[in-house]
N, CA, C, O and the ligand as a Tripos MOL2 file, in Angstrom:
@<TRIPOS>MOLECULE
protein
  241   239    61     0     0
PROTEIN
NO_CHARGES

@<TRIPOS>ATOM
      1 N          61.0440    6.1080   25.8040 N.3       1 MET1
      2 CA         62.2290    6.8680   25.4060 C.3       1 MET1
      3 C          62.7280    7.7720   26.5650 C.2       1 MET1
      4 O          61.8610    8.2060   27.3230 O.2       1 MET1
      5 N          64.1110    8.1290   26.8070 N.am      2 LYS2
      6 CA         64.3160    8.9750   27.8610 C.3       2 LYS2
      7 C          64.3330   10.4040   27.3110 C.2       2 LYS2
      8 O          64.6450   10.5920   26.1360 O.2       2 LYS2
      9 N          63.9950   11.4540   28.1550 N.am      3 ARG3
     10 CA         63.9410   12.7460   27.7070 C.3       3 ARG3
     11 C          65.4220   13.1370   27.3390 C.2       3 ARG3
     12 O          65.5950   14.1040   26.5970 O.2       3 ARG3
     13 N          66.5470   12.3950   27.8470 N.am      4 SER4
     14 CA         67.8430   12.9390   27.5330 C.3       4 SER4
     15 C          68.0200   12.7610   25.9980 C.2       4 SER4
     16 O          68.7940   13.5490   25.4540 O.2       4 SER4
     17 N          67.4820   11.9470   25.3320 N.am      5 ILE5
     18 CA         67.8110   11.8870   23.9480 C.3       5 ILE5
     19 C          67.0670   12.9330   23.0250 C.2       5 ILE5
     20 O          67.3990   13.0940   21.8500 O.2       5 ILE5
     21 N          66.0800   13.6070   23.6040 N.am      6 LEU6
     22 CA         65.5270   14.5580   22.8520 C.3       6 LEU6
     23 C          66.2670   15.5850   22.1130 C.2       6 LEU6
     24 O          65.8040   16.0740   21.0820 O.2       6 LEU6
     25 N          67.3680   15.9200   22.5880 N.am      7 PRO7
     26 CA         68.3050   16.9340   21.7440 C.3       7 PRO7
     27 C          68.8540   16.1490   20.6550 C.2       7 PRO7
     28 O          69.2520   16.8220   19.7050 O.2       7 PRO7
     29 N          68.9650   14.9620   20.5650 N.am      8 LEU8
     30 CA         69.5010   14.0420   19.4980 C.3       8 LEU8
     31 C          68.4490   13.8790   18.3870 C.2       8 LEU8
     32 O          68.7990   13.4850   17.2740 O.2       8 LEU8
     33 N          67.0820   14.1930   18.6840 N.am      9 LEU9
     34 CA         66.0880   13.7410   17.5730 C.3       9 LEU9
     35 C          65.7900   14.8990   16.9730 C.2       9 LEU9
     36 O          65.7030   15.9350   17.6330 O.2       9 LEU9
     37 N          65.5630   14.8610   15.4100 N.am     10 CYS10
     38 CA         65.2780   15.9310   14.6100 C.3      10 CYS10
     39 C          64.1290   15.4660   13.6580 C.2      10 CYS10
     40 O          63.7480   14.2950   13.6570 O.2      10 CYS10
     41 N          63.6350   16.3490   12.9130 N.am     11 CYS11
     42 CA         62.4940   15.8970   11.9680 C.3      11 CYS11
     43 C          63.2660   15.1750   10.8310 C.2      11 CYS11
     44 O          64.2540   15.7160   10.3360 O.2      11 CYS11
     45 N          62.8410   13.9960   10.4220 N.am     12 PRO12
     46 CA         63.3490   13.2680    9.4430 C.3      12 PRO12
     47 C          63.2300   13.8180    8.0410 C.2      12 PRO12
     48 O          63.9470   13.3230    7.1720 O.2      12 PRO12
     49 N          62.4880   14.6840    7.7710 N.am     13 VAL13
     50 CA         62.2930   15.4550    6.6030 C.3      13 VAL13
     51 C          63.1630   16.8030    6.5660 C.2      13 VAL13
     52 O          63.9930   16.9990    5.6780 O.2      13 VAL13
     53 N          62.9470   17.5820    7.4460 N.am     14 CYS14
     54 CA         63.7340   18.9560    7.3190 C.3      14 CYS14
     55 C          64.8740   19.0550    8.2870 C.2      14 CYS14
     56 O          65.6190   20.0340    8.2400 O.2      14 CYS14
     57 N          65.0740   17.9800    9.2680 N.am     15 LYS15
     58 CA         66.1620   17.9150   10.2030 C.3      15 LYS15
     59 C          65.9550   19.1290   11.2010 C.2      15 LYS15
     60 O          66.8940   19.6470   11.8060 O.2      15 LYS15
     61 N          64.6530   19.5280   11.3120 N.am     16 GLY16
     62 CA         64.5410   20.6280   12.2320 C.3      16 GLY16
     63 C          64.2450   20.2350   13.7300 C.2      16 GLY16
     64 O          63.9750   19.0480   13.9130 O.2      16 GLY16
     65 N          64.2590   20.9900   14.7200 N.am     17 ASP17
     66 CA         63.9820   20.8630   15.9750 C.3      17 ASP17
     67 C          62.5120   20.3380   16.1440 C.2      17 ASP17
     68 O          61.5830   20.8100   15.4900 O.2      17 ASP17
     69 N          62.3730   19.4040   17.0010 N.am     18 LEU18
     70 CA         61.1210   18.8620   17.3310 C.3      18 LEU18
     71 C          60.6120   19.4540   18.6090 C.2      18 LEU18
     72 O          61.4290   19.6210   19.5130 O.2      18 LEU18
     73 N          59.2180   19.8300   18.8150 N.am     19 ILE19
     74 CA         58.6570   20.2550   20.1410 C.3      19 ILE19
     75 C          57.7410   18.9170   20.6800 C.2      19 ILE19
     76 O          56.9260   18.3220   19.9750 O.2      19 ILE19
     77 N          58.0370   18.6210   21.9610 N.am     20 VAL20
     78 CA         57.6190   17.6070   22.4700 C.3      20 VAL20
     79 C          56.4620   17.8850   23.5910 C.2      20 VAL20
     80 O          56.5540   18.6140   24.5790 O.2      20 VAL20
     81 N          55.4030   17.1390   23.1840 N.am     21 THR21
     82 CA         54.3020   17.2060   24.1620 C.3      21 THR21
     83 C          54.1990   15.8210   24.8070 C.2      21 THR21
     84 O          54.0790   14.8150   24.1070 O.2      21 THR21
     85 N          54.2450   15.7730   26.1300 N.am     22 VAL22
     86 CA         54.2710   14.3970   26.8450 C.3      22 VAL22
     87 C          52.8060   14.3060   27.4110 C.2      22 VAL22
     88 O          52.2570   15.2230   28.0220 O.2      22 VAL22
     89 N          52.2810   13.1650   27.1490 N.am     23 THR23
     90 CA         50.9330   12.7710   27.7280 C.3      23 THR23
     91 C          50.7060   11.8450   28.6290 C.2      23 THR23
     92 O          49.6620   11.6730   29.2580 O.2      23 THR23
     93 N          52.0690   11.0150   28.7180 N.am     24 GLU24
     94 CA         52.3440   10.0450   29.6990 C.3      24 GLU24
     95 C          53.8150    9.7460   29.9450 C.2      24 GLU24
     96 O          54.6100    9.3500   29.0930 O.2      24 GLU24
     97 N          54.0590    9.9800   31.1780 N.am     25 GLY25
     98 CA         55.6130    9.7660   31.4430 C.3      25 GLY25
     99 C          55.9650   10.6380   32.6460 C.2      25 GLY25
    100 O          55.0320   11.0740   33.3200 O.2      25 GLY25
    101 N          57.2590   10.9430   32.9870 N.am     26 ASP26
    102 CA         57.6770   11.5200   34.2140 C.3      26 ASP26
    103 C          58.8600   12.3940   33.6290 C.2      26 ASP26
    104 O          59.0820   12.5630   32.4300 O.2      26 ASP26
    105 N          59.5440   12.8930   34.6340 N.am     27 GLU27
    106 CA         60.7460   13.9130   34.2700 C.3      27 GLU27
    107 C          61.9370   13.0940   33.5520 C.2      27 GLU27
    108 O          62.8000   13.6940   32.9110 O.2      27 GLU27
    109 N          61.9370   11.8210   33.6810 N.am     28 GLU28
    110 CA         63.1060   11.1310   32.8500 C.3      28 GLU28
    111 C          62.5450   10.2890   31.6350 C.2      28 GLU28
    112 O          63.2900   10.0780   30.6780 O.2      28 GLU28
    113 N          61.4410    9.8730   31.6440 N.am     29 VAL29
    114 CA         60.9130    9.0520   30.6730 C.3      29 VAL29
    115 C          59.6520    9.5810   29.9450 C.2      29 VAL29
    116 O          58.7720   10.1330   30.6060 O.2      29 VAL29
    117 N          59.5400    9.4310   28.6230 N.am     30 ILE30
    118 CA         58.4140    9.7190   27.7950 C.3      30 ILE30
    119 C          57.6050    8.3450   27.4600 C.2      30 ILE30
    120 O          58.1890    7.6380   26.6380 O.2      30 ILE30
    121 N          56.5030    7.8950   27.8930 N.am     31 ARG31
    122 CA         55.8790    6.8870   27.3420 C.3      31 ARG31
    123 C          54.8550    7.1120   26.4220 C.2      31 ARG31
    124 O          54.7130    6.2900   25.5180 O.2      31 ARG31
    125 N          54.0710    8.1390   26.4960 N.am     32 GLU32
    126 CA         53.2240    8.4830   25.3590 C.3      32 GLU32
    127 C          53.2620   10.0570   25.1310 C.2      32 GLU32
    128 O          53.3280   10.8410   26.0770 O.2      32 GLU32
    129 N          53.2160   10.4550   23.8030 N.am     33 GLY33
    130 CA         53.4270   11.7850   23.5070 C.3      33 GLY33
    131 C          53.2270   12.1100   22.2180 C.2      33 GLY33
    132 O          52.5670   11.3610   21.4970 O.2      33 GLY33
    133 N          53.7260   13.1790   21.7890 N.am     34 ILE34
    134 CA         53.9160   13.8460   20.4540 C.3      34 ILE34
    135 C          54.9810   14.5850   20.1610 C.2      34 ILE34
    136 O          55.2030   15.5300   20.9180 O.2      34 ILE34
    137 N          55.8780   14.3620   19.0440 N.am     35 LEU35
    138 CA         56.8560   15.0370   18.7550 C.3      35 LEU35
    139 C          56.3910   15.9380   17.4370 C.2      35 LEU35
    140 O          56.0660   15.3650   16.3970 O.2      35 LEU35
    141 N          56.3820   17.1620   17.5330 N.am     36 HIS36
    142 CA         55.7130   18.0550   16.5060 C.3      36 HIS36
    143 C          56.9040   18.9430   15.8340 C.2      36 HIS36
    144 O          57.7030   19.6240   16.4780 O.2      36 HIS36
    145 N          56.8700   18.7990   14.3490 N.am     37 CYS37
    146 CA         57.7970   19.6210   13.6970 C.3      37 CYS37
    147 C          57.0090   20.8580   13.2520 C.2      37 CYS37
    148 O          56.1070   20.7570   12.4210 O.2      37 CYS37
    149 N          57.3250   21.9260   13.7610 N.am     38 PRO38
    150 CA         56.6510   23.4220   13.3030 C.3      38 PRO38
    151 C          56.8320   23.6370   12.0100 C.2      38 PRO38
    152 O          55.8930   24.1800   11.4270 O.2      38 PRO38
    153 N          57.8450   23.3430   11.3500 N.am     39 ILE39
    154 CA         58.3210   23.6150   10.1100 C.3      39 ILE39
    155 C          57.6350   22.8940    9.0440 C.2      39 ILE39
    156 O          57.2190   23.5220    8.0700 O.2      39 ILE39
    157 N          57.4600   21.4830    9.1510 N.am     40 CYS40
    158 CA         56.5140   20.5710    8.1230 C.3      40 CYS40
    159 C          55.1880   20.4960    8.7340 C.2      40 CYS40
    160 O          54.2890   19.9810    8.0700 O.2      40 CYS40
    161 N          54.9360   20.9510    9.9410 N.am     41 ARG41
    162 CA         53.4790   20.8590   10.6240 C.3      41 ARG41
    163 C          52.9610   19.3160   10.5900 C.2      41 ARG41
    164 O          51.8500   18.9430   10.2130 O.2      41 ARG41
    165 N          53.9460   18.5680   11.0340 N.am     42 VAL42
    166 CA         53.6830   17.1750   11.2270 C.3      42 VAL42
    167 C          53.8730   16.6810   12.6840 C.2      42 VAL42
    168 O          54.8460   17.0560   13.3380 O.2      42 VAL42
    169 N          52.9890   15.8830   13.1640 N.am     43 ASP43
    170 CA         53.1920   15.3080   14.4800 C.3      43 ASP43
    171 C          53.6870   13.8730   14.2060 C.2      43 ASP43
    172 O          53.1810   13.0890   13.4040 O.2      43 ASP43
    173 N          54.7940   13.6440   15.0260 N.am     44 TYR44
    174 CA         55.1790   12.1770   15.1280 C.3      44 TYR44
    175 C          54.7470   11.6970   16.5260 C.2      44 TYR44
    176 O          55.0590   12.3320   17.5330 O.2      44 TYR44
    177 N          53.9630   10.4710   16.5720 N.am     45 PRO45
    178 CA         53.9040    9.9290   17.8510 C.3      45 PRO45
    179 C          54.8530    9.2080   18.3990 C.2      45 PRO45
    180 O          55.6990    8.5850   17.7590 O.2      45 PRO45
    181 N          54.7430    9.2620   19.8820 N.am     46 VAL46
    182 CA         55.5920    8.4320   20.8670 C.3      46 VAL46
    183 C          54.5370    7.3450   21.4890 C.2      46 VAL46
    184 O          53.6230    7.7220   22.2220 O.2      46 VAL46
    185 N          54.6890    6.2500   21.2150 N.am     47 GLU47
    186 CA         53.7020    5.1470   21.6400 C.3      47 GLU47
    187 C          54.6920    4.0680   22.3710 C.2      47 GLU47
    188 O          55.6760    3.5630   21.8320 O.2      47 GLU47
    189 N          54.2390    3.8120   23.7040 N.am     48 ASP48
    190 CA         54.8090    2.5700   24.3720 C.3      48 ASP48
    191 C          56.4830    3.0320   24.6650 C.2      48 ASP48
    192 O          57.3530    2.2100   24.9540 O.2      48 ASP48
    193 N          56.7060    4.4330   24.5310 N.am     49 GLY49
    194 CA         57.9250    4.7990   24.7730 C.3      49 GLY49
    195 C          58.8550    4.7030   23.5360 C.2      49 GLY49
    196 O          60.0770    4.7550   23.6770 O.2      49 GLY49
    197 N          58.3180    4.5740   22.4290 N.am     50 ILE50
    198 CA         59.1070    4.5550   21.2020 C.3      50 ILE50
    199 C          58.6630    5.4430   20.3220 C.2      50 ILE50
    200 O          57.5070    5.3600   19.9070 O.2      50 ILE50
    201 N          59.4980    6.4140   19.9100 N.am     51 PRO51
    202 CA         59.2320    7.5280   18.7430 C.3      51 PRO51
    203 C          59.1620    6.9560   17.5380 C.2      51 PRO51
    204 O          59.9170    6.0610   17.1580 O.2      51 PRO51
    205 N          58.0700    7.5500   16.7620 N.am     52 ASP52
    206 CA         57.8040    6.8640   15.4450 C.3      52 ASP52
    207 C          58.1320    8.0640   14.5140 C.2      52 ASP52
    208 O          57.2550    8.8850   14.2470 O.2      52 ASP52
    209 N          59.2820    8.1600   14.0640 N.am     53 LEU53
    210 CA         59.9660    9.2550   13.1420 C.3      53 LEU53
    211 C          59.8970    8.8350   11.6140 C.2      53 LEU53
    212 O          60.7870    9.1190   10.8120 O.2      53 LEU53
    213 N          58.7790    8.1490   11.3030 N.am     54 LEU54
    214 CA         58.8650    7.9810    9.8850 C.3      54 LEU54
    215 C          58.1790    9.1980    9.2260 C.2      54 LEU54
    216 O          57.1930    9.7350    9.7310 O.2      54 LEU54
    217 N          58.8120    9.6490    7.9500 N.am     55 PRO55
    218 CA         58.1510   10.6600    7.4330 C.3      55 PRO55
    219 C          56.5480   10.4390    7.0110 C.2      55 PRO55
    220 O          56.1480    9.3590    6.5750 O.2      55 PRO55
    221 N          55.7860   11.4610    7.1730 N.am     56 ARG56
    222 CA         54.4080   11.3580    7.0930 C.3      56 ARG56
    223 C          53.7270   12.7210    6.4040 C.2      56 ARG56
    224 O          54.3080   13.8060    6.3820 O.2      56 ARG56
    225 N          52.5830   12.5170    5.9230 N.am     57 ALA57
    226 CA         51.9760   13.8680    5.4910 C.3      57 ALA57
    227 C          51.4320   14.5650    6.5320 C.2      57 ALA57
    228 O          51.0030   14.0130    7.5450 O.2      57 ALA57
    229 N          51.4220   15.9700    6.3100 N.am     58 PRO58
    230 CA         50.8690   17.0120    7.3420 C.3      58 PRO58
    231 C          49.5690   16.4720    7.7400 C.2      58 PRO58
    232 O          48.9280   15.7080    7.0180 O.2      58 PRO58
    233 N          49.1790   16.8750    8.9030 N.am     59 SER59
    234 CA         48.0960   16.4780    9.4130 C.3      59 SER59
    235 C          46.9030   17.3310    9.0170 C.2      59 SER59
    236 O          45.8050   17.0360    9.4900 O.2      59 SER59
    237 N          47.0150   18.3020    8.2380 N.am     60 GLU60
    238 CA         45.8050   19.2220    7.8880 C.3      60 GLU60
    239 C          45.2060   18.5490    6.7750 C.2      60 GLU60
    240 O          44.2020   19.0170    6.2380 O.2      60 GLU60
    241 ZN         60.3180   18.8870    9.7200 Zn       61 ZN61
@<TRIPOS>BOND
     1     1     2 1
     2     2     3 1
     3     3     4 2
     4     3     5 am
     5     5     6 1
     6     6     7 1
     7     7     8 2
     8     7     9 am
     9     9    10 1
    10    10    11 1
    11    11    12 2
    12    11    13 am
    13    13    14 1
    14    14    15 1
    15    15    16 2
    16    15    17 am
    17    17    18 1
    18    18    19 1
    19    19    20 2
    20    19    21 am
    21    21    22 1
    22    22    23 1
    23    23    24 2
    24    23    25 am
    25    25    26 1
    26    26    27 1
    27    27    28 2
    28    27    29 am
    29    29    30 1
    30    30    31 1
    31    31    32 2
    32    31    33 am
    33    33    34 1
    34    34    35 1
    35    35    36 2
    36    35    37 am
    37    37    38 1
    38    38    39 1
    39    39    40 2
    40    39    41 am
    41    41    42 1
    42    42    43 1
    43    43    44 2
    44    43    45 am
    45    45    46 1
    46    46    47 1
    47    47    48 2
    48    47    49 am
    49    49    50 1
    50    50    51 1
    51    51    52 2
    52    51    53 am
    53    53    54 1
    54    54    55 1
    55    55    56 2
    56    55    57 am
    57    57    58 1
    58    58    59 1
    59    59    60 2
    60    59    61 am
    61    61    62 1
    62    62    63 1
    63    63    64 2
    64    63    65 am
    65    65    66 1
    66    66    67 1
    67    67    68 2
    68    67    69 am
    69    69    70 1
    70    70    71 1
    71    71    72 2
    72    71    73 am
    73    73    74 1
    74    74    75 1
    75    75    76 2
    76    75    77 am
    77    77    78 1
    78    78    79 1
    79    79    80 2
    80    79    81 am
    81    81    82 1
    82    82    83 1
    83    83    84 2
    84    83    85 am
    85    85    86 1
    86    86    87 1
    87    87    88 2
    88    87    89 am
    89    89    90 1
    90    90    91 1
    91    91    92 2
    92    91    93 am
    93    93    94 1
    94    94    95 1
    95    95    96 2
    96    95    97 am
    97    97    98 1
    98    98    99 1
    99    99   100 2
   100    99   101 am
   101   101   102 1
   102   102   103 1
   103   103   104 2
   104   103   105 am
   105   105   106 1
   106   106   107 1
   107   107   108 2
   108   107   109 am
   109   109   110 1
   110   110   111 1
   111   111   112 2
   112   111   113 am
   113   113   114 1
   114   114   115 1
   115   115   116 2
   116   115   117 am
   117   117   118 1
   118   118   119 1
   119   119   120 2
   120   119   121 am
   121   121   122 1
   122   122   123 1
   123   123   124 2
   124   123   125 am
   125   125   126 1
   126   126   127 1
   127   127   128 2
   128   127   129 am
   129   129   130 1
   130   130   131 1
   131   131   132 2
   132   131   133 am
   133   133   134 1
   134   134   135 1
   135   135   136 2
   136   135   137 am
   137   137   138 1
   138   138   139 1
   139   139   140 2
   140   139   141 am
   141   141   142 1
   142   142   143 1
   143   143   144 2
   144   143   145 am
   145   145   146 1
   146   146   147 1
   147   147   148 2
   148   147   149 am
   149   149   150 1
   150   150   151 1
   151   151   152 2
   152   151   153 am
   153   153   154 1
   154   154   155 1
   155   155   156 2
   156   155   157 am
   157   157   158 1
   158   158   159 1
   159   159   160 2
   160   159   161 am
   161   161   162 1
   162   162   163 1
   163   163   164 2
   164   163   165 am
   165   165   166 1
   166   166   167 1
   167   167   168 2
   168   167   169 am
   169   169   170 1
   170   170   171 1
   171   171   172 2
   172   171   173 am
   173   173   174 1
   174   174   175 1
   175   175   176 2
   176   175   177 am
   177   177   178 1
   178   178   179 1
   179   179   180 2
   180   179   181 am
   181   181   182 1
   182   182   183 1
   183   183   184 2
   184   183   185 am
   185   185   186 1
   186   186   187 1
   187   187   188 2
   188   187   189 am
   189   189   190 1
   190   190   191 1
   191   191   192 2
   192   191   193 am
   193   193   194 1
   194   194   195 1
   195   195   196 2
   196   195   197 am
   197   197   198 1
   198   198   199 1
   199   199   200 2
   200   199   201 am
   201   201   202 1
   202   202   203 1
   203   203   204 2
   204   203   205 am
   205   205   206 1
   206   206   207 1
   207   207   208 2
   208   207   209 am
   209   209   210 1
   210   210   211 1
   211   211   212 2
   212   211   213 am
   213   213   214 1
   214   214   215 1
   215   215   216 2
   216   215   217 am
   217   217   218 1
   218   218   219 1
   219   219   220 2
   220   219   221 am
   221   221   222 1
   222   222   223 1
   223   223   224 2
   224   223   225 am
   225   225   226 1
   226   226   227 1
   227   227   228 2
   228   227   229 am
   229   229   230 1
   230   230   231 1
   231   231   232 2
   232   231   233 am
   233   233   234 1
   234   234   235 1
   235   235   236 2
   236   235   237 am
   237   237   238 1
   238   238   239 1
   239   239   240 2
@<TRIPOS>SUBSTRUCTURE
     1 MET1         2 RESIDUE 1 A MET
     2 LYS2         6 RESIDUE 1 A LYS
     3 ARG3        10 RESIDUE 1 A ARG
     4 SER4        14 RESIDUE 1 A SER
     5 ILE5        18 RESIDUE 1 A ILE
     6 LEU6        22 RESIDUE 1 A LEU
     7 PRO7        26 RESIDUE 1 A PRO
     8 LEU8        30 RESIDUE 1 A LEU
     9 LEU9        34 RESIDUE 1 A LEU
    10 CYS10       38 RESIDUE 1 A CYS
    11 CYS11       42 RESIDUE 1 A CYS
    12 PRO12       46 RESIDUE 1 A PRO
    13 VAL13       50 RESIDUE 1 A VAL
    14 CYS14       54 RESIDUE 1 A CYS
    15 LYS15       58 RESIDUE 1 A LYS
    16 GLY16       62 RESIDUE 1 A GLY
    17 ASP17       66 RESIDUE 1 A ASP
    18 LEU18       70 RESIDUE 1 A LEU
    19 ILE19       74 RESIDUE 1 A ILE
    20 VAL20       78 RESIDUE 1 A VAL
    21 THR21       82 RESIDUE 1 A THR
    22 VAL22       86 RESIDUE 1 A VAL
    23 THR23       90 RESIDUE 1 A THR
    24 GLU24       94 RESIDUE 1 A GLU
    25 GLY25       98 RESIDUE 1 A GLY
    26 ASP26      102 RESIDUE 1 A ASP
    27 GLU27      106 RESIDUE 1 A GLU
    28 GLU28      110 RESIDUE 1 A GLU
    29 VAL29      114 RESIDUE 1 A VAL
    30 ILE30      118 RESIDUE 1 A ILE
    31 ARG31      122 RESIDUE 1 A ARG
    32 GLU32      126 RESIDUE 1 A GLU
    33 GLY33      130 RESIDUE 1 A GLY
    34 ILE34      134 RESIDUE 1 A ILE
    35 LEU35      138 RESIDUE 1 A LEU
    36 HIS36      142 RESIDUE 1 A HIS
    37 CYS37      146 RESIDUE 1 A CYS
    38 PRO38      150 RESIDUE 1 A PRO
    39 ILE39      154 RESIDUE 1 A ILE
    40 CYS40      158 RESIDUE 1 A CYS
    41 ARG41      162 RESIDUE 1 A ARG
    42 VAL42      166 RESIDUE 1 A VAL
    43 ASP43      170 RESIDUE 1 A ASP
    44 TYR44      174 RESIDUE 1 A TYR
    45 PRO45      178 RESIDUE 1 A PRO
    46 VAL46      182 RESIDUE 1 A VAL
    47 GLU47      186 RESIDUE 1 A GLU
    48 ASP48      190 RESIDUE 1 A ASP
    49 GLY49      194 RESIDUE 1 A GLY
    50 ILE50      198 RESIDUE 1 A ILE
    51 PRO51      202 RESIDUE 1 A PRO
    52 ASP52      206 RESIDUE 1 A ASP
    53 LEU53      210 RESIDUE 1 A LEU
    54 LEU54      214 RESIDUE 1 A LEU
    55 PRO55      218 RESIDUE 1 A PRO
    56 ARG56      222 RESIDUE 1 A ARG
    57 ALA57      226 RESIDUE 1 A ALA
    58 PRO58      230 RESIDUE 1 A PRO
    59 SER59      234 RESIDUE 1 A SER
    60 GLU60      238 RESIDUE 1 A GLU
    61 ZN61       241 GROUP 0 **** ****
């Protein structure tokens, strides 16, 4: 996924902003990482450049 689409992404549950943590990628592209919703306290993974924004249970 391109970093440029980050402002368009939001949490599917609360529609809040997501905090991105990139584990693999560069300034333009995110290949692996985590999109975290601080309101729901849920992590959404980015795998092979594809963000998985399906609603899920908190990781606690
Ligand atoms: Zn949320």
